[in-house]
C-alpha positions, 0 to 999 in steps of 0.5 A, a space after each residue: 771528203 767533205 759531208 754532204 748531211 748535217 749531223 743535225 738530220 735525222 738519217 731518213 731524210 737523206 733519203 726524201 727529195 722534194 719534187 713538184 708533180 703539180 703538172 703530174 698528179 691529177 693523171 697520177 691520182 687516175 691511173 688505175 680504177 679501183 679502191 685500194 689505189 684511191 686509198 693510197 695517199 699521193 706520196 704511196 701512188 709515186 712509190 708504187 709508180 716507180 718501183 714497177 717502171 724500176 722493175 720493167 727495166 731491170 733486167 730479167 734475173 731468171 733469163 741469165 746465161 742459163 738457156 
């Protein structure tokens, strides 16, 4: 199997991507109205929103076959 990453590439860079959010930036910035949100950098806001949505989509672990 061919290696996808060069040896010169830092390990942390393997999990980073570049995406164009220019059309979403204002919506992301204004989706919450609190001081903490306004202090976060855009990248952190995007991570928060993605993680929250993934949590919504993941199966509820507490409602397994126990019922």
